[in-house]
C-alpha positions in Angstrom: -14.0 5.8 -34.1 -15.9 3.2 -32.0 -18.8 4.6 -30.1 -17.6 5.3 -26.6 -18.9 7.6 -24.0 -15.6 9.4 -23.4 -12.2 9.6 -25.2 -10.4 7.9 -22.2 -7.0 7.3 -23.8 -6.8 10.7 -25.4 -7.5 12.3 -22.0 -5.0 10.0 -20.2 -2.2 10.8 -22.8 -2.8 14.5 -23.1 -3.5 15.5 -19.5 0.2 15.4 -18.4 1.3 17.2 -21.6 -1.2 20.0 -21.4 -0.5 20.4 -17.7 3.3 20.6 -18.4 2.6 23.4 -20.9 0.8 25.4 -18.1 3.7 25.2 -15.7 5.3 28.5 -16.8 2.1 30.3 -15.9 2.2 29.1 -12.2 3.4 31.8 -9.8 6.1 30.2 -7.8 9.6 31.2 -6.8 11.0 28.4 -4.7 9.3 25.5 -6.6 7.0 24.4 -3.8 3.8 25.1 -5.7 5.2 23.5 -8.9 6.1 20.2 -7.2 2.6 19.9 -5.7 1.1 20.7 -9.0 3.2 18.1 -10.8 2.4 15.5 -8.2 -1.3 16.3 -8.4 -1.4 16.0 -12.1 0.4 12.6 -12.0 -2.0 11.3 -9.3 -5.1 12.6 -11.2 -3.9 10.9 -14.5 -3.1 7.6 -12.7 -6.5 7.7 -11.0 -8.2 8.3 -14.3 -6.4 5.3 -15.7 -7.4 3.1 -12.9 -11.1 4.2 -13.1 -11.3 3.6 -16.8 -9.7 0.2 -16.7 -11.6 -1.0 -13.6 -15.0 0.0 -14.9 -14.8 0.0 -18.7 -12.1 -2.6 -19.6 -13.1 -6.2 -20.5 -10.5 -8.6 -19.2 -11.9 -11.5 -21.2 -11.3 -9.9 -24.5 -8.0 -9.9 -26.5 -9.2 -7.2 -28.9 -8.3 -3.6 -28.8 -10.5 -1.5 -26.5 -11.0 2.2 -26.0 -10.3 2.6 -29.7 -10.1 6.1 -31.0 -9.2 7.1 -34.5 -9.1 10.7 -35.7 -7.5 12.0 -38.9 -4.7 14.2 -37.7 -2.5 15.2 -40.7 -4.3 13.5 -43.7 -1.6 14.7 -46.2 0.9 12.5 -44.4 -1.5 9.7 -43.6 -1.1 10.4 -39.9 -4.0 9.4 -37.7 -4.5 9.9 -33.9 -5.2 6.2 -33.6 -5.0 4.7 -30.1 -6.2 1.6 -28.4 -5.4 -0.7 -25.5 -5.3 -4.5 -25.1 -3.9 -7.0 -22.7 -0.4 -6.4 -23.8 -0.4 -2.7 -23.2 -2.8 -2.3 -20.3 -0.6 -3.6 -17.5 2.3 -1.6 -18.9 0.2 1.5 -18.9 -0.6 1.0 -15.2 3.1 0.4 -14.5 3.9 3.6 -16.3 1.4 5.6 -14.3 2.6 4.2 -10.9 6.3 4.6 -11.6 6.0 8.1 -13.0 3.8 9.3 -10.1 6.2 7.9 -7.5 9.2 9.3 -9.4 7.7 12.8 -9.2 7.1 12.3 -5.5 10.7 11.1 -5.2 12.0 14.3 -6.7 10.5 16.3 -3.8 13.9 18.0 -3.0 14.7 19.2 -6.5 15.5 22.9 -6.2 17.4 23.5 -9.5 15.1 24.8 -12.2 12.0 23.1 -10.7 9.7 24.4 -13.4 11.7 22.8 -16.2 12.2 19.6 -14.2 8.5 18.9 -13.5 7.6 20.1 -17.0 10.0 17.5 -18.5 8.7 14.8 -16.2 5.1 15.4 -17.2 5.9 15.6 -20.9 7.9 12.4 -20.7 5.0 10.7 -18.8 2.7 11.7 -21.6 5.0 10.3 -24.4 5.5 7.0 -22.6 1.8 6.5 -22.4 1.5 7.3 -26.1 4.0 4.6 -27.0 2.0 1.9 -25.3 -1.4 2.8 -26.9 -0.4 4.1 -30.4 -2.0 2.1 -33.2 -0.6 4.3 -36.0 3.0 3.6 -36.9 3.8 7.3 -37.4 2.2 8.2 -34.1 4.2 5.4 -32.4 7.4 6.8 -33.9 6.4 10.4 -32.8 5.8 9.4 -29.2 9.0 7.3 -29.2 11.0 10.3 -30.2 9.3 12.8 -28.0 10.2 10.7 -25.0 13.9 10.9 -25.8 14.3 14.6 -25.3 13.1 14.9 -21.7 15.3 11.9 -20.7 18.4 13.5 -22.3 17.7 16.8 -20.5 16.9 15.2 -17.1 20.3 13.4 -17.2 22.3 16.3 -18.6 21.0 18.9 -16.1 20.2 17.0 -12.9 22.7 14.1 -13.3 26.0 13.4 -11.7 29.5 14.5 -12.4 29.7 12.8 -15.8 26.1 13.6 -16.7 26.8 15.2 -20.1 28.8 12.3 -21.3 26.1 9.8 -20.2 23.3 12.0 -21.7 25.1 12.4 -25.0 25.7 8.6 -25.2 22.1 7.9 -24.4 20.7 10.3 -27.1 23.2 9.0 -29.7 22.3 5.4 -29.2 18.6 5.8 -29.0 18.3 8.4 -31.8 20.4 6.3 -34.1 18.2 3.3 -33.2 15.1 5.3 -34.1 16.3 5.6 -37.7 15.7 1.8 -38.0 12.2 2.2 -36.8 11.5 4.8 -39.4 13.1 2.9 -42.3 11.5 -0.5 -41.3 8.1 1.2 -40.8 8.2 2.9 -44.2 9.2 -0.4 -45.8 6.1 -2.0 -44.3 3.9 0.9 -45.2 4.8 1.1 -48.8 4.9 -2.6 -49.4 2.1 -4.0 -51.6 -0.7 -2.2 -53.4 -1.8 0.1 -50.5 0.1 2.6 -48.4 -1.0 2.7 -44.8 0.5 3.3 -41.4 -2.4 1.6 -39.5 -0.7 -1.1 -37.4 -3.5 -3.6 -37.7 -3.5 -3.3 -41.4 0.3 -3.6 -41.6 0.0 -6.8 -39.5 -2.3 -8.4 -42.1 -0.1 -7.6 -45.1 1.9 -10.3 -46.8 5.6 -9.3 -47.3 8.3 -10.8 -49.5 10.4 -13.1 -47.4 13.6 -11.0 -47.7 11.8 -7.8 -46.9 10.2 -9.2 -43.8 13.5 -10.5 -42.5 15.2 -7.1 -43.1 12.3 -5.3 -41.4 12.4 -7.7 -38.5 16.2 -7.1 -38.1 15.7 -3.3 -38.2 13.1 -3.4 -35.5 15.2 -5.8 -33.5 18.1 -3.4 -33.5 15.9 -0.4 -32.7 14.1 -2.0 -29.8 17.2 -4.0 -28.8 18.9 -0.7 -27.9 16.0 0.3 -25.6 15.6 -3.1 -24.0 18.7 -3.3 -24.0 20.2 -6.4 -25.8 23.9 -7.2 -25.8 25.9 -5.6 -27.4 23.6 -2.6 -27.8 23.5 -2.0 -24.0 26.5 0.1 -23.2 24.5 3.4 -22.8 22.5 2.0 -19.9 25.2 1.7 -17.1 26.4 5.2 -17.9 22.9 6.7 -17.9 22.0 5.0 -14.6 25.3 5.9 -13.0 24.7 9.6 -13.7 21.0 10.0 -13.6 19.2 11.2 -10.5 17.1 8.7 -8.5 13.8 9.7 -10.1 15.4 9.5 -13.6 16.8 6.0 -12.8 13.4 4.9 -11.6 11.8 5.8 -14.9 14.7 4.5 -16.9 14.6 1.0 -15.3 10.9 1.0 -14.5 9.4 2.1 -17.9 11.9 2.8 -20.6 13.3 -0.7 -20.8 9.8 -2.0 -20.9 9.1 0.0 -24.0 11.7 -2.1 -25.9 10.2 -5.4 -24.7 6.6 -4.2 -25.5 7.6 -3.1 -29.0 9.4 -6.4 -29.7 6.2 -8.3 -29.0 3.9 -5.8 -30.7 5.9 -5.5 -33.9 8.3 -8.4 -34.3 6.0 -11.2 -32.9 2.5 -10.0 -33.7 3.1 -8.2 -37.1 6.0 -10.2 -38.5 5.4 -13.9 -37.5 7.1 -15.5 -40.5 10.4 -13.7 -39.8 10.0 -14.5 -36.1 10.4 -18.2 -36.9 13.9 -17.4 -38.3 14.9 -15.0 -35.6 13.4 -16.7 -32.5 16.4 -18.9 -31.8 18.6 -15.8 -32.1 16.5 -14.1 -29.5 16.9 -17.1 -27.1 20.6 -17.0 -27.6 20.8 -13.3 -27.0 18.6 -13.7 -23.9 21.0 -16.2 -22.5 24.0 -13.9 -23.3 22.2 -11.0 -21.5 21.6 -13.1 -18.4 25.1 -14.4 -18.0 26.9 -11.3 -19.3 24.8 -8.9 -17.2 25.3 -11.0 -14.1 29.1 -11.3 -14.5 29.4 -7.5 -15.2 27.2 -6.7 -12.2 29.5 -8.6 -10.0 32.5 -6.6 -11.2 31.0 -3.2 -10.4 31.9 -1.1 -7.4 29.4 1.7 -8.2 26.1 0.9 -6.6 23.9 2.1 -9.4 26.0 0.6 -12.2 25.7 -2.8 -10.4 22.0 -2.4 -10.4 22.1 -1.3 -14.1 23.9 -4.5 -15.2 21.4 -6.4 -13.1 18.6 -4.9 -15.2 20.4 -6.1 -18.4 20.5 -9.6 -17.0 16.8 -9.6 -16.0 15.8 -8.4 -19.5 17.3 -11.6 -20.9 14.4 -13.5 -19.5 12.0 -11.3 -21.5 13.8 -12.2 -24.7 13.7 -16.0 -23.9 10.0 -15.7 -23.1 9.2 -13.8 -26.3 10.9 -16.5 -28.4 9.5 -19.5 -26.5 6.4 -20.0 -28.7 4.4 -20.9 -25.6 1.6 -19.2 -23.8 3.5 -19.7 -20.5 6.7 -18.2 -21.9 5.0 -15.1 -23.4 3.0 -14.6 -20.2 6.2 -14.9 -18.2 7.9 -12.3 -20.4 5.1 -9.8 -19.8 5.1 -10.5 -16.0 8.9 -10.2 -15.9 8.6 -6.7 -17.4 6.0 -5.7 -14.9 7.9 -7.3 -12.0 11.3 -5.9 -13.0 9.8 -2.4 -13.4 8.6 -2.5 -9.8 11.8 -4.1 -8.4 14.3 -1.9 -10.3 12.4 1.3 -9.5 12.5 0.4 -5.7 16.2 -0.4 -5.7 17.2 2.7 -7.7 15.1 4.9 -5.4 16.8 3.4 -2.3 20.2 3.8 -3.9 19.2 7.5 -4.3 18.2 7.6 -0.6 21.6 6.2 0.3 23.4 8.7 -2.0 21.6 11.6 -0.4 23.0 10.5 3.0 26.5 9.6 2.0 27.1 11.6 -1.2 28.8 8.6 -2.8 27.8 5.6 -4.8 31.1 3.7 -4.4 30.4 0.7 -2.3 34.0 0.3 -1.2 33.6 3.8 0.5 30.5 2.7 2.4 30.1 0.1 5.2 28.4 -0.3 8.5 25.3 1.6 7.5 22.9 -0.9 8.9 23.5 0.4 12.4 22.5 4.0 11.5 20.0 3.2 8.8 18.2 0.0 9.9 15.0 0.9 8.0 16.8 1.6 4.8 18.7 -1.7 5.2 15.4 -3.6 5.7 13.8 -2.1 2.6 17.0 -2.6 0.5 17.1 -6.2 1.6 13.4 -6.8 0.6 14.1 -5.3 -2.8 17.2 -7.3 -3.3 15.4 -10.5 -2.3 12.8 -9.8 -4.9 15.5 -9.1 -7.5 17.2 -12.4 -6.9 13.8 -14.2 -7.4 13.1 -15.3 -3.8 9.9 -17.4 -3.7 7.0 -15.3 -2.6 8.2 -12.4 -4.7 7.1 -11.4 -8.2 10.6 -11.9 -9.6 10.4 -15.6 -8.8 7.1 -16.1 -10.6 8.2 -14.3 -13.8 11.5 -16.1 -14.1 9.8 -19.5 -13.3 7.2 -19.0 -16.0 9.9 -18.2 -18.6 11.9 -21.2 -17.6 8.9 -23.5 -17.9 7.8 -21.8 -21.1 11.1 -22.5 -22.9 11.5 -25.9 -21.3 8.1 -27.1 -22.5 8.4 -25.6 -26.0 8.1 -28.2 -28.8 9.8 -25.9 -31.3 13.4 -26.4 -30.1 15.4 -29.6 -29.7 15.9 -31.1 -26.3 19.7 -30.5 -26.4 19.2 -26.8 -27.2 16.6 -26.3 -24.4 18.9 -28.0 -21.9 21.8 -25.7 -22.8 19.6 -22.7 -22.6 18.2 -23.6 -19.2 21.6 -24.5 -17.8 23.3 -21.3 -18.9 20.3 -19.2 -17.7 20.5 -21.0 -14.4 24.2 -19.9 -14.1 23.0 -16.3 -14.3 20.3 -17.0 -11.7 23.0 -18.4 -9.4 25.2 -15.4 -9.9 22.4 -13.0 -9.1 22.2 -13.6 -5.3 26.0 -13.5 -5.2 26.3 -10.0 -6.5 23.2 -8.7 -4.7 24.1 -10.1 -1.3 27.7 -8.9 -1.7 26.3 -5.5 -2.4 24.3 -5.6 0.8 27.4 -6.7 2.7 29.6 -4.0 1.4 27.1 -1.2 1.9 25.4 -2.2 5.2 27.9 -4.5 7.0 31.5 -4.3 8.0 33.4 -1.4 9.5 32.0 2.2 9.1 33.9 4.6 6.9 35.0 7.3 9.4 35.0 10.0 6.6 31.3 9.7 6.2 30.6 10.6 9.9 27.7 8.2 9.9 26.6 8.6 13.5 26.6 12.4 13.5 25.2 13.2 10.1 23.2 10.4 8.5 19.5 9.9 9.2 17.3 7.0 8.3 14.5 7.0 5.7 11.8 9.5 6.2 8.0 8.8 6.0 7.8 10.1 2.5 10.6 7.7 1.4 9.0 4.8 3.2 5.7 5.4 1.5 7.3 5.5 -2.0 9.2 2.3 -1.4 6.1 0.6 0.1 4.0 1.5 -2.9 6.5 -0.5 -5.0 7.2 -3.4 -2.6 3.6 -4.2 -1.8 2.6 -5.2 -5.4 5.9 -7.1 -5.7 4.9 -9.2 -2.7 1.2 -9.3 -3.7 2.0 -10.7 -7.2 4.5 -13.1 -5.7 1.9 -14.7 -3.5 -1.0 -14.3 -6.0 0.3 -13.9 -9.5 -3.2 -13.6 -10.9 -3.3 -10.0 -9.7 -1.1 -9.3 -12.8 -1.6 -12.2 -15.1 -5.4 -11.9 -15.3 -5.0 -8.5 -17.1 -3.2 -10.1 -20.1 -3.8 -13.9 -20.0 -6.2 -13.9 -23.0 -3.8 -11.7 -25.0 -0.9 -14.1 -24.3 -2.9 -17.0 -25.5 -3.8 -15.2 -28.7 -0.1 -14.1 -29.3 1.2 -17.6 -28.8 -1.5 -19.0 -31.2 -0.8 -16.3 -33.8 3.0 -17.0 -33.7 2.6 -20.8 -33.9 0.1 -20.5 -36.8 2.9 -20.0 -39.3 5.3 -22.7 -38.0 4.1 -25.6 -40.2 4.1 -23.4 -43.3 7.7 -22.3 -42.7 8.7 -25.8 -42.0 7.2 -27.0 -45.3 8.9 -24.2 -47.2 12.3 -24.6 -45.6 12.7 -28.3 -44.9 16.5 -28.2 -45.1 17.3 -24.9 -43.5 20.2 -24.4 -41.1 17.9 -24.2 -38.2 16.4 -27.7 -38.9 19.9 -29.1 -38.5 20.6 -27.3 -35.2 17.1 -27.3 -33.8 14.0 -29.4 -34.4 12.1 -28.4 -37.5 9.3 -26.0 -36.2 6.3 -28.1 -35.5 3.1 -27.9 -33.5 2.0 -30.1 -30.7 0.3 -33.3 -31.7 -3.1 -32.0 -30.8 -2.7 -29.2 -33.3 -1.2 -31.1 -36.2 -4.4 -31.8 -38.0 -5.5 -28.2 -37.9 -2.1 -27.1 -39.1 -2.2 -29.4 -42.1 -5.6 -27.9 -43.0 -4.1 -24.4 -42.8 -1.1 -25.5 -44.9 -3.3 -27.1 -47.6 -5.5 -24.0 -47.9 -2.4 -21.7 -48.2 -0.7 -23.8 -50.8 -3.9 -24.3 -52.9 -4.0 -20.5 -53.7 
C-alpha cells in the first residue's frame, strides 16, 4: 500500500455500511431517530469525501490516487484494492450527493423505517465501492451487493406493480452479472499469470478472439445497467414503480455505473477490441437517442416518460465513449454527471407531484400550475436542463459529444453526418415530449376529482432545498463547465491517447476488414502519424 496518512477510501466506503449494521441497536419506535441517524451518516460520509478530495487529491495527475491494497482472502486471490482517478472521482461525488439527498427525500417513510434506511446506507456503500475497486473480484462483489437493496427498496416501498418491477430488475441485472464473472475469469486466467488486479489485467496481451468475446461479455453486462437498447426494458418498469428516493438513485447513480464500467473495462483495458466495437457503440447510441425519445413521447405515465428520457440521454454517453477524441470522452463523462443531477431532480419532483395527487397518469392531471406554482417553476427548470437549454449542464455535455464525434478522424464523413443528423432528431424530439409533459400536468383544465384547491399544497422548504441542491450545480456547470471538467480533463486526455494508440496497429493487421469498407480505416491525425509508425515498427519487430 502507498504511504498515506489515512485510509480515506476505505473509511468512505465502510462508514455507511458499518452505520447500517448498527441501526437495529437504535432505540426508536416511530422511525424519527433512525431517519436523522441515516441522514447524519450520509452527510458525514459526503463531507469526508469532499474534504479528502479538496485537500489531498491532485487534479493534474491522471494516475490512481489514495491507493490502498490489502490482502483480503489470499486463497481466492481477493485483495481489498481501491483507488481513485479522474474517471471515478466526479462520479464518487455525484454518488455522495444523490444518496444524501435521496435519504433526505425519504423523510416521510413510516413503513419499516429501520430496514429502509439500513438498505439505503448499504446500497450507498456498495455504489462507492464499484467506482473505486481496483480488484476485479472486489468490483464484482460490490456490483452484486448493490443489487439486493435496490430489489428490496422497489419490492417493499414501490407502487402497485412493485413486485413485478423488482423481479424484472433483479433477473435482468443478475443475469448480466454472470457475463462480468465469465469475462473477468477469462481475463484473469489468460496468459502465464493468474491475477485479478485490474491494472495488471489492462497490461496483458490477449488473443484476438478472446479479447473480442470478453469485450462483448462486458458490453452486455454493462449495457443492461446503462441501459442499451434492447437490454433496457427493466428500466421503465423499475422507475414506474419505485418510490421517489429509489428513482433518484436509479437514474442518478445506477445508470452511471454502467457508463463508468464501459470506459474502465472496455476502453481502458481492452483497446484492441474497442476498435472493432466502437462503430457498434456509436450505432447503439444513436438508436438509444431516437428510440428513447420516441417511446418517451408515447408515455402517459409521468415517471415512465422520464425513464425513457434517461435511455435517450445515455445514448450520448455511448457515442462519446466511441468517438476516439478527448472532447467526446470528456463529454461522455460530463453527460453522466449532468444527467445524474437532472434526472434525480425530475424524479424527485415527480414524487412530490405524486404525493399531492396520488397519481402518475398525466391525462388525470392538469391545471396544477395554479395551486403549485413553485413546483411548476422547479419542474420547468429541470425540464429545460433535460432538453439541453444553453446555460444548463445538459447543453454542454451533449454539445461536447456532438463535437467529439464530428471531429473524429476515425470514421468516414458520411457516417459522421448520418450519426449527427439522426442524433439531432432525438434532440429535436426531447423538447417536444418534455414540454408536452409540462402542458399536460400544469396547464389546461383542473381534474375535479383531485380537489386541487382544497387538498393540494405546494412544495415545502425541505423539498425546495433538495431540488435546489440539484439545480444549482446544473446551472453552475452550464455557465462554467470547468467546475466539472477540471476534475477529469487529464484522465480524458490519457484515455483518448490510450485508445488511439492501437489504431494504426489494427489498421495494419486488418487492411481489408468490413469496417474499412464502411468507415475509413482507423488512422491517427497527421500530427501523430510519425509516432504511430514508430510504434508499429517496434511492435512488428518483436
